[in-house]
C-alpha distance (Angstrom), angle and dihedral (degrees) to the residues before:
residue distance angle dihedral
M1 . . .
K2 3.82 . .
V3 3.80 126.7 .
I4 3.80 122.3 -170.8
V5 3.79 122.3 -146.2
V6 3.81 111.8 -165.6
F7 3.79 116.3 -172.8
A8 3.79 145.9 168.6
S9 3.78 118.9 -152.7
M10 3.78 130.3 174.0
S11 3.80 103.0 174.6
G12 3.81 97.0 24.1
N13 3.81 96.1 -104.4
T14 3.81 96.8 110.9
E15 3.81 90.2 41.5
E16 3.83 88.7 55.9
M17 3.79 87.8 51.6
A18 3.82 91.0 48.8
D19 3.81 91.0 51.5
A20 3.81 90.8 52.4
V21 3.83 91.4 46.4
A22 3.81 88.3 52.9
E23 3.82 90.4 51.3
G24 3.79 88.8 55.6
I25 3.80 91.8 49.2
R26 3.80 91.1 50.9
G27 3.80 89.1 47.6
Q28 3.82 87.2 63.1
G29 3.80 90.5 54.1
A30 3.80 94.9 -105.3
E31 3.79 128.6 125.8
A32 3.81 113.3 -107.8
V33 3.80 117.1 -153.2
L34 3.81 112.7 -166.1
K35 3.78 116.9 -161.1
D36 3.76 132.6 175.1
V37 3.81 108.2 -127.8
F38 3.84 88.1 -119.6
D39 3.82 89.5 62.6
T40 3.81 96.7 46.9
N41 3.78 139.0 78.5
A42 3.79 117.8 -151.4
S43 3.82 89.7 -127.8
E44 3.83 88.3 67.6
L45 3.81 90.4 68.8
T46 3.81 90.6 78.7
D47 3.83 89.7 63.7
Y48 3.81 92.1 68.3
D49 3.80 136.0 73.5
A50 3.82 92.8 -133.5
V51 3.80 138.5 10.6
L52 3.80 132.9 -143.0
L53 3.79 120.7 -176.6
G54 3.79 123.2 -164.7
A55 3.79 129.2 -171.9
Y56 3.74 138.5 155.3
T57 3.79 116.9 -124.3
W58 3.78 112.6 -110.3
G59 3.79 123.5 -149.2
D60 3.77 115.5 -40.1
G61 3.79 96.8 -3.0
D62 3.79 106.7 -49.0
L63 3.77 133.5 137.9
P64 3.80 112.4 -109.3
D65 3.81 113.5 -94.1
E66 3.80 91.8 -114.2
Y67 3.82 89.5 61.7
L68 3.81 97.5 52.3
D69 3.83 100.1 85.9
F70 3.81 92.1 44.4
Y71 3.82 90.4 48.0
D72 3.82 91.2 52.2
E73 3.84 92.0 45.6
M74 3.81 88.6 56.9
D75 3.82 88.6 72.0
D76 3.81 87.0 78.3
V77 3.82 96.4 46.8
D78 3.82 124.5 97.3
L79 3.80 110.7 -149.6
S80 3.81 95.0 165.6
G81 3.79 110.5 172.5
K82 3.81 94.9 -7.0
P83 3.82 113.7 143.0
S84 3.78 110.2 -120.9
A85 3.78 146.4 161.1
A86 3.80 141.0 -179.1
F87 3.79 133.2 -136.1
G88 3.77 140.7 170.9
S89 3.76 150.5 150.3
A90 3.77 121.0 -97.7
D91 3.78 142.7 174.5
S92 3.80 119.2 -121.9
S93 3.80 91.6 -153.8
Y94 3.83 86.4 80.0
P95 3.81 121.6 76.0
E96 3.84 96.2 -120.2
F97 3.82 106.0 53.4
G98 3.79 110.4 -156.7
K99 3.80 96.0 -17.4
A100 3.83 91.1 153.1
V101 3.82 87.5 68.8
N102 3.81 89.9 54.9
L103 3.81 91.4 47.8
L104 3.80 91.1 51.8
E105 3.81 91.9 48.3
E106 3.81 90.8 51.1
K107 3.81 90.8 49.8
L108 3.81 92.2 49.0
L109 3.80 90.4 51.5
S110 3.81 91.8 47.5
C111 3.83 88.0 55.2
G112 3.82 90.6 54.2
A113 3.80 97.6 -102.8
V114 3.80 120.5 143.9
L115 3.80 118.2 -128.5
A116 3.81 106.0 -124.4
A117 3.80 92.1 -175.0
E118 3.77 140.1 10.1
G119 3.79 115.8 -90.4
L120 3.79 114.7 -88.8
K121 3.81 119.2 -134.8
V122 3.79 122.9 -174.7
E123 3.79 127.9 -168.7
L124 3.82 105.0 -117.4
N125 3.83 110.4 -55.7
P126 3.81 118.5 15.1
S127 3.79 119.5 -109.1
E128 3.81 120.0 -141.3
L129 3.80 89.0 -96.4
E130 3.82 90.8 51.1
K131 3.81 90.7 47.8
E132 3.80 87.2 56.6
A133 3.82 88.1 52.5
C134 3.82 87.3 52.9
R135 3.81 90.9 51.2
E136 3.81 88.8 49.8
L137 3.81 89.7 51.5
G138 3.80 89.5 53.9
R139 3.81 91.6 47.3
R140 3.82 92.4 50.1
V141 3.79 94.5 49.9
A142 3.81 92.6 45.2
A143 3.83 90.6 48.2
A144 3.82 89.9 50.2
A145 3.80 89.9 50.7
A146 3.81 90.9 49.6
G147 3.80 88.7 52.4
V148 3.81 91.2 51.3
S149 3.81 96.4 44.9
G150 3.82 95.6 34.7
């Protein structure tokens, strides 16, 4: 079983989250494939048993610029029944805390994916406790994928 984790990270916070998510996936016996959004095409998502998308929230609640093309490409991707989830770092000093996570969840749902877990938002860089929450997110999505494919 293969699970893709696509992420965008400027300061390294969301990348740290993605690494912890991947640890959780591997802990379930699945293969975790981490890809920077720059190195990924949305059409690749169909090659995996489950999908996790991670992005930091930019400005007043926007997706980062590097995610925009990928996000638009997802309109042509059928993820029907695929377990998925979204995660990302955010800054509570802005009015829309972690809105990029919500945008990614909405896009996953519009592509037919099934949310296997609630989106995970972390204030700036993840603490050890928050990294454990990331690992749990990875475990939950991988377990959901095992249930679908098994």
